[in-house]
C-alpha positions as CSV (number, residue, x, y, z in Angstrom):
1,M,-22.5,66.1,-3.7
2,P,-19.1,64.4,-5.5
3,Y,-19.6,60.2,-5.1
4,R,-16.1,58.1,-5.0
5,R,-15.4,56.0,-8.2
6,L,-13.4,53.1,-8.4
7,P,-11.2,52.7,-11.4
8,N,-11.7,51.2,-14.5
9,T,-8.8,50.7,-16.9
10,D,-5.8,49.2,-16.1
11,T,-3.4,52.4,-16.5
12,A,-6.3,53.9,-13.3
13,R,-6.3,51.2,-10.8
14,L,-2.1,51.1,-11.0
15,K,-2.0,55.0,-10.8
16,A,-4.8,54.7,-7.8
17,L,-2.2,52.0,-6.5
18,H,0.9,53.8,-7.1
19,T,-0.1,57.3,-5.6
20,A,-1.2,55.7,-2.5
21,F,2.2,53.4,-2.4
22,R,4.1,56.7,-2.7
23,K,2.7,58.0,0.5
24,G,3.2,54.8,2.1
25,E,7.2,55.9,1.3
26,E,6.7,59.5,2.0
27,L,4.6,58.9,5.7
28,S,5.7,57.6,9.0
29,P,2.7,54.9,9.6
30,V,1.2,57.0,12.6
31,D,0.5,59.7,9.8
32,L,-0.5,57.0,7.3
33,A,-4.4,56.9,6.4
34,F,-4.2,53.4,6.1
35,S,-2.5,50.2,7.8
36,Q,1.1,49.0,7.6
37,K,-0.9,45.5,6.3
38,I,-2.7,47.5,3.4
39,Y,0.6,48.9,2.3
40,Y,2.8,45.9,2.3
41,E,0.0,44.3,0.2
42,V,-0.1,47.6,-2.1
43,R,3.6,46.7,-2.1
44,S,3.8,43.4,-3.1
45,F,0.4,43.6,-5.6
46,I,1.6,46.6,-8.0
47,P,4.7,44.5,-9.3
48,R,2.2,41.5,-9.8
49,Y,0.0,44.1,-11.8
50,E,2.3,45.2,-13.8
51,A,3.8,41.7,-14.6
52,A,0.7,40.8,-15.4
53,L,0.1,43.0,-17.9
54,N,3.4,43.0,-19.7
55,E,2.9,39.1,-20.1
56,Y,-0.7,39.6,-22.0
57,S,0.9,42.5,-23.9
58,R,4.0,40.1,-25.2
59,H,1.6,37.1,-25.9
60,K,-0.9,39.0,-27.5
61,E,1.6,40.7,-30.0
62,I,3.0,37.2,-30.3
63,F,-0.2,35.7,-31.2
64,S,-0.9,38.7,-33.8
65,E,2.4,38.1,-35.7
66,Q,1.4,34.5,-35.5
67,S,-1.6,34.8,-36.7
68,R,-0.8,36.5,-39.7
69,K,1.8,34.0,-40.7
70,T,-1.0,31.5,-40.2
71,Q,-3.0,33.7,-42.3
72,D,-0.7,33.9,-44.9
73,V,-0.2,30.4,-45.3
74,F,-3.5,29.2,-45.4
75,R,-4.2,31.4,-47.8
76,K,-1.6,30.0,-50.3
77,A,-2.9,26.8,-48.9
78,R,-6.4,26.9,-49.5
79,L,-5.5,28.1,-53.3
80,F,-4.2,25.1,-53.9
81,F,-6.3,22.7,-52.8
82,L,-8.9,24.7,-55.1
83,H,-6.9,24.9,-57.8
84,F,-6.7,20.5,-57.6
85,L,-10.3,19.9,-57.2
86,Q,-11.1,22.5,-60.5
87,V,-8.6,20.3,-62.1
88,A,-10.4,17.0,-61.3
89,L,-13.5,18.4,-62.0
90,F,-12.2,19.8,-65.9
91,A,-11.0,16.4,-66.5
92,I,-13.8,14.7,-65.6
93,Q,-15.7,16.9,-67.8
94,R,-13.0,16.2,-70.4
95,G,-13.7,12.5,-69.6
96,E,-10.1,11.9,-68.6
97,L,-11.1,10.9,-65.1
98,P,-14.4,8.7,-64.1
99,E,-17.2,10.2,-63.0
100,N,-16.6,8.9,-59.5
101,T,-13.7,10.7,-58.7
102,M,-14.6,13.4,-56.6
103,E,-15.9,10.4,-53.8
104,Y,-13.0,9.5,-52.9
105,F,-12.4,13.0,-51.8
106,G,-15.6,13.4,-50.0
107,I,-17.0,15.3,-52.1
108,K,-20.3,16.2,-54.1
109,R,-19.1,17.6,-57.6
110,D,-21.8,19.8,-57.4
111,D,-20.9,20.9,-53.6
112,L,-17.5,21.8,-53.7
113,P,-15.5,22.9,-49.9
114,S,-15.2,26.7,-49.5
115,F,-12.3,26.2,-47.1
116,R,-13.6,29.1,-44.9
117,T,-11.9,28.0,-41.9
118,Y,-8.8,26.6,-40.3
119,D,-10.6,24.0,-39.4
120,E,-11.9,22.9,-42.5
121,L,-9.0,23.1,-44.4
122,V,-7.6,20.7,-41.2
123,T,-10.2,18.1,-42.1
124,V,-11.6,18.2,-45.6
125,G,-8.0,18.6,-46.6
126,A,-6.6,15.5,-45.0
127,T,-9.7,13.4,-46.4
128,I,-8.9,15.2,-50.0
129,L,-4.9,14.0,-49.7
130,D,-5.7,10.6,-48.6
131,G,-8.1,10.4,-51.4
132,E,-5.6,10.6,-54.0
133,K,-3.3,8.7,-51.9
134,R,-6.3,5.9,-52.4
135,R,-6.6,6.6,-56.4
136,I,-3.2,5.9,-56.9
137,S,-2.9,3.2,-55.0
138,E,-5.3,1.6,-57.5
139,G,-4.0,2.5,-60.2
140,K,-5.6,5.3,-61.0
141,Q,-4.5,8.3,-63.6
142,A,-2.8,11.2,-60.6
143,I,-4.1,14.0,-61.0
144,L,-1.4,17.0,-62.4
145,N,-1.2,21.0,-62.0
146,P,-0.6,20.4,-59.1
147,T,0.0,16.9,-58.0
148,A,-1.2,16.2,-54.7
149,A,2.9,16.0,-53.4
150,V,2.7,20.0,-54.1
151,V,-0.4,20.6,-52.7
152,R,0.6,18.5,-49.3
153,V,3.9,20.7,-48.7
154,R,1.2,23.9,-48.6
155,Y,-1.0,21.4,-46.3
156,E,2.0,19.9,-44.0
157,H,3.6,24.6,-44.0
158,F,-0.6,25.4,-42.9
159,L,-0.6,22.4,-40.4
160,E,3.1,23.8,-38.7
161,A,2.1,27.7,-38.6
162,Y,-1.6,26.3,-37.7
163,H,-0.1,24.6,-34.3
164,S,1.8,27.2,-33.2
165,Y,-1.4,29.6,-34.0
166,T,-3.6,27.4,-31.6
167,I,-0.3,26.9,-29.0
168,Q,0.3,31.2,-28.7
169,K,-4.1,31.5,-28.8
170,R,-4.0,29.7,-26.1
171,R,-1.0,31.5,-24.2
172,R,-2.2,34.8,-24.8
173,D,-5.6,33.4,-23.4
174,M,-4.2,32.3,-20.5
175,A,-2.2,35.2,-19.8
176,H,-5.6,37.5,-20.4
177,E,-7.3,35.5,-17.9
178,K,-4.6,35.9,-15.7
179,V,-4.7,40.0,-15.7
180,L,-9.0,39.2,-15.9
181,E,-8.4,38.2,-11.8
182,T,-5.8,40.5,-11.2
183,R,-7.7,43.2,-11.8
184,R,-10.5,41.5,-9.6
185,Q,-8.2,41.5,-7.4
186,A,-6.7,45.4,-8.1
187,D,-10.7,46.3,-7.7
188,R,-10.8,44.4,-3.8
189,L,-7.6,45.8,-3.0
190,I,-8.1,49.7,-4.0
191,A,-12.2,49.1,-2.5
192,T,-10.4,48.4,0.8
193,L,-7.8,50.6,0.5
194,W,-9.7,53.8,-0.4
195,D,-12.5,52.5,2.7
196,H,-9.7,52.7,4.9
197,I,-8.7,56.4,3.4
198,E,-12.1,57.5,4.1
199,E,-12.0,56.2,7.5
200,A,-9.0,58.1,8.6
201,F,-10.6,61.5,7.6
202,S,-14.6,60.7,8.4
203,D,-14.1,63.3,11.1
204,L,-13.1,65.8,8.8
205,P,-16.0,68.1,7.2
206,A,-16.8,66.5,3.3
207,P,-15.4,68.8,1.7
208,M,-11.8,68.4,3.1
209,K,-12.4,64.8,4.2
210,R,-12.6,64.4,-0.4
211,D,-9.6,67.1,-0.7
212,R,-7.4,64.7,1.9
213,A,-8.9,61.9,0.9
214,A,-8.0,62.7,-2.9
215,Q,-4.0,63.2,-2.3
216,Y,-4.2,59.7,-2.1
217,G,-5.6,58.5,-5.1
218,V,-9.2,58.3,-4.0
219,A,-11.3,59.4,-7.3
220,Y,-14.5,61.5,-6.9
221,V,-16.7,62.7,-9.7
222,Y,-20.0,64.5,-9.9
223,R,-23.1,63.6,-11.0
224,K,-24.4,65.3,-14.5
225,N,-27.4,67.6,-13.0
226,E,-24.5,68.7,-10.7
227,L,-22.3,69.5,-12.7
228,R,-24.8,71.1,-14.9
229,H,-25.6,72.8,-11.8
230,L,-22.3,74.0,-11.1
231,D,-21.9,75.7,-14.2
232,S,-25.1,77.3,-13.6
233,L,-23.1,79.0,-10.5
234,H,-20.2,79.3,-12.8
235,E,-21.8,81.6,-15.4
236,K,-24.0,83.6,-12.7
237,V,-20.4,84.5,-11.1
């Protein structure tokens, strides 16, 4: 015997709600298989559900674009920092800069940062730029090609992009949470709706009951063993 299965995708949920809503539009309250209270709940819920999905889709698209831009400026800033440190190391090896130069950057000569993450670039990058500023203020030779000023420009471009990235990520996540909550509300509403529909046809024989309920959007599926049994019957026919 087939069993009732609640929808598990947004498309299926909306289809179930729209099917029931259309029935509510077509039939009089007396002939409708669920109450007017539920009808009004369905009517008001559908646009809220669709709005939540559209809002999430919009923020997801915006975040995706911002993520691409942030990754691009991150790669460029990372390269400038790595180049800056490499120039410093070569200058130390040539004896042009003192051995303790890397200490100003909070870095060991044999353990250079990888800048694999945004947060690492934010924190370590700030330490490097501050260290170079302190070196210069002490009268020490500035690192050239690239200079700290050039690196700072790339760093600030990254900070701006990263700030926008975090804002858009937060907005996307909030929109996603709203969708998750709206889905839970949809599941509860559909379960209540379908309970009322099945109750309205409870006096009918099971096949007829399922057929009438299906007209309202109630979904029934066969179990695997039942499908195999049906297939065997069809083969015999």
